[in-house]
PAZA-671739 format. One line per field, with one value per residue (C-alpha): residue number from 0; chain; x, y negated, z negated. Coordinates in steps of 0.1 Angstrom, whole numbers, plus 5000, padded with zeros to 4 digits. Example, Ala and Ser with C-alpha at 12.3 -4.5 7.8 and 13.67 -1.06 7.14 Angstrom:
2
i = 0_1;
ch = A_A;
x = 5123_5137;
y = 5045_5011;
z = 4922_4929;
//
This chain:
267
i = 0_1_2_3_4_5_6_7_8_9_10_11_12_13_14_15_16_17_18_19_20_21_22_23_24_25_26_27_28_29_30_31_32_33_34_35_36_37_38_39_40_41_42_43_44_45_46_47_48_49_50_51_52_53_54_55_56_57_58_59_60_61_62_63_64_65_66_67_68_69_70_71_72_73_74_75_76_77_78_79_80_81_82_83_84_85_86_87_88_89_90_91_92_93_94_95_96_97_98_99_100_101_102_103_104_105_106_107_108_109_110_111_112_113_114_115_116_117_118_119_120_121_122_123_124_125_126_127_128_129_130_131_132_133_134_135_136_137_138_139_140_141_142_143_144_145_146_147_148_149_150_151_152_153_154_155_156_157_158_159_160_161_162_163_164_165_166_167_168_169_170_171_172_173_174_175_176_177_178_179_180_181_182_183_184_185_186_187_188_189_190_191_192_193_194_195_196_197_198_199_200_201_202_203_204_205_206_207_208_209_210_211_212_213_214_215_216_217_218_219_220_221_222_223_224_225_226_227_228_229_230_231_232_233_234_235_236_237_238_239_240_241_242_243_244_245_246_247_248_249_250_251_252_253_254_255_256_257_258_259_260_261_262_263_264_265_266;
ch = A_A_A_A_A_A_A_A_A_A_A_A_A_A_A_A_A_A_A_A_A_A_A_A_A_A_A_A_A_A_A_A_A_A_A_A_A_A_A_A_A_A_A_A_A_A_A_A_A_A_A_A_A_A_A_A_A_A_A_A_A_A_A_A_A_A_A_A_A_A_A_A_A_A_A_A_A_A_A_A_A_A_A_A_A_A_A_A_A_A_A_A_A_A_A_A_A_A_A_A_A_A_A_A_A_A_A_A_A_A_A_A_A_A_A_A_A_A_A_A_A_A_A_A_A_A_A_A_A_A_A_A_A_A_A_A_A_A_A_A_A_A_A_A_A_A_A_A_A_A_A_A_A_A_A_A_A_A_A_A_A_A_A_A_A_A_A_A_A_A_A_A_A_A_A_A_A_A_A_A_A_A_A_A_A_A_A_A_A_A_A_A_A_A_A_A_A_A_A_A_A_A_A_A_A_A_A_A_A_A_A_A_A_A_A_A_A_A_A_A_A_A_A_A_A_A_A_A_A_A_A_A_A_A_A_A_A_A_A_A_A_A_A_A_A_A_A_A_A_A_A_A_A_A_A_A_A_A_A_A_A_A_A_A_A_A_A;
x = 1351_1348_1381_1382_1394_1375_1396_1393_1370_1357_1348_1313_1291_1260_1236_1249_1248_1212_1201_1219_1199_1209_1230_1213_1213_1215_1203_1238_1254_1249_1287_1296_1265_1278_1313_1298_1273_1302_1321_1350_1350_1342_1315_1340_1351_1315_1309_1339_1331_1296_1307_1329_1306_1272_1259_1276_1280_1312_1326_1347_1380_1368_1362_1395_1414_1397_1406_1440_1448_1431_1453_1483_1505_1499_1499_1534_1521_1483_1466_1430_1407_1371_1361_1331_1307_1286_1253_1246_1239_1241_1217_1198_1220_1252_1240_1232_1267_1284_1265_1271_1308_1312_1298_1320_1350_1338_1351_1324_1316_1330_1315_1327_1318_1299_1277_1254_1249_1212_1198_1194_1232_1226_1248_1244_1267_1257_1272_1277_1284_1281_1272_1291_1269_1279_1245_1247_1231_1229_1224_1212_1227_1209_1174_1181_1169_1184_1181_1188_1198_1176_1146_1116_1080_1088_1121_1133_1150_1179_1153_1137_1170_1183_1150_1137_1169_1171_1208_1230_1264_1277_1310_1329_1361_1391_1426_1453_1489_1509_1536_1518_1482_1468_1437_1434_1413_1400_1389_1360_1383_1391_1427_1443_1449_1476_1493_1461_1452_1417_1413_1427_1441_1429_1401_1370_1377_1361_1330_1326_1327_1303_1276_1278_1244_1227_1239_1229_1194_1190_1200_1177_1149_1157_1158_1127_1103_1090_1117_1117_1098_1127_1143_1110_1105_1140_1135_1103_1119_1147_1122_1104_1136_1145_1111_1114_1149_1136_1107_1131_1155_1126_1113_1148_1152_1118_1126_1159_1140_1114_1142_1159_1126_1119_1154_1150_1116_1131_1158;
y = 4766_4742_4726_4688_4684_4701_4718_4730_4704_4700_4666_4665_4644_4639_4633_4663_4687_4679_4686_4720_4752_4784_4810_4837_4872_4897_4899_4900_4872_4842_4836_4836_4815_4790_4790_4784_4758_4738_4743_4760_4789_4792_4813_4841_4840_4842_4873_4891_4883_4894_4928_4934_4921_4918_4950_4947_4910_4893_4894_4867_4884_4889_4851_4842_4867_4855_4818_4826_4845_4818_4791_4812_4785_4767_4798_4790_4758_4763_4787_4797_4807_4806_4781_4792_4776_4799_4785_4813_4801_4764_4737_4719_4688_4709_4725_4690_4677_4707_4702_4664_4668_4695_4673_4644_4665_4665_4637_4615_4627_4662_4696_4728_4765_4773_4800_4812_4843_4849_4864_4897_4896_4891_4864_4840_4816_4780_4747_4718_4684_4646_4620_4587_4571_4597_4615_4652_4680_4718_4736_4772_4779_4813_4800_4765_4747_4715_4705_4669_4654_4624_4640_4623_4636_4655_4670_4698_4690_4706_4719_4738_4754_4762_4773_4789_4811_4816_4806_4817_4810_4784_4788_4772_4778_4757_4754_4734_4727_4745_4718_4685_4695_4680_4697_4711_4688_4699_4673_4675_4692_4720_4706_4703_4668_4680_4646_4629_4630_4640_4610_4575_4576_4596_4621_4601_4578_4547_4566_4583_4549_4532_4558_4584_4574_4572_4606_4622_4607_4616_4652_4655_4642_4667_4696_4685_4679_4648_4622_4591_4603_4603_4571_4551_4561_4549_4516_4510_4518_4493_4466_4473_4472_4439_4424_4436_4421_4388_4387_4395_4368_4343_4353_4349_4314_4304_4316_4295_4264_4268_4273_4241_4222_4234_4225_4190_4186_4198_4171;
z = 4900_4929_4939_4937_4973_5001_5027_5063_5076_5111_5126_5139_5162_5140_5169_5187_5158_5149_5185_5187_5188_5170_5189_5167_5183_5154_5119_5104_5125_5101_5098_5135_5141_5116_5131_5166_5154_5138_5171_5153_5179_5216_5232_5238_5202_5191_5213_5200_5163_5169_5183_5153_5125_5140_5123_5090_5084_5072_5037_5021_5029_5066_5069_5053_5075_5107_5102_5088_5121_5142_5127_5121_5136_5103_5081_5067_5051_5049_5026_5032_5003_4993_4966_4945_4921_4898_4887_4862_4827_4839_4830_4858_4852_4855_4887_4902_4892_4908_4941_4941_4934_4960_4987_4976_4985_5022_5043_5059_5094_5087_5080_5063_5064_5032_5019_4991_4970_4961_4929_4947_4955_4993_5008_5037_5056_5061_5071_5046_5060_5055_5080_5085_5058_5033_5032_5026_5047_5048_5081_5083_5117_5120_5114_5129_5098_5083_5046_5034_5001_5010_5026_5042_5043_5075_5065_5041_5009_4990_4966_4995_5002_4967_4952_4984_4985_4947_4949_4921_4937_4962_4980_5009_5029_5021_5036_5017_5025_4999_4999_4998_4990_5023_5037_5072_5094_5128_5153_5178_5203_5178_5174_5141_5126_5103_5099_5087_5050_5042_5018_5017_4981_4951_4958_4964_4934_4950_4961_4927_4910_4934_4940_4913_4898_4931_4942_4909_4911_4948_4943_4912_4934_4961_4936_4917_4946_4965_4972_4950_4919_4895_4908_4906_4870_4861_4879_4860_4827_4835_4843_4810_4790_4807_4798_4762_4758_4772_4748_4719_4729_4731_4696_4682_4697_4684_4649_4650_4660_4632_4607_4618_4615_4580_4569_4582_4564_4531_4534;
//
């Protein structure tokens, strides 16, 4: 299950991250590529991780161990783990809700290390992040591709990513304070912001109330195909229902008037 509060988030510069190029060097380096792309590690760290895992790839426990050691100064209070969502035997609506709720745990302007497991059981590291407006993105740091929840004609959608990769599981790295539940935030200089809460108040309560429907529709558009198809149908149906309700109310009022007139005539 996906946890309700996303952990271990790195502050990003949106303009900068969209202009970066992949540090890809080997076929099995998707994880160190993602770490470097998100600027969680330096070039020297990237080289050392590549030497160790470039031929085999990194498994979940390798990723957890790496960051647990890297941030061992906080290891007494912070616990790293991998949160996972399994799409097996889920309906399309359930999958959309899982994806929407996962991204809502990410603070605006921050990114997390994520990953997927495909139908053939191969896995792949990616970056999940939200811009300052709350729009969601997935970056494949190895192939230098970006997928958007609100795609335009010239950009790739979440549908391109999830269907193209035949995703059956989605996971992402978290780090929570074992005492007060706060998440580990990293600023643009790779420094910890341990005294800053991830969310102002209950976990994304305001955002869920305000834009739940919009997010659900947008993600369904992205997973179905061209942007806007699902929303436009809903808008039309709303207009039709409004017109119908107006017509019904007019008919009722007209009937009431005729009844009053007939009563007066009888008198």
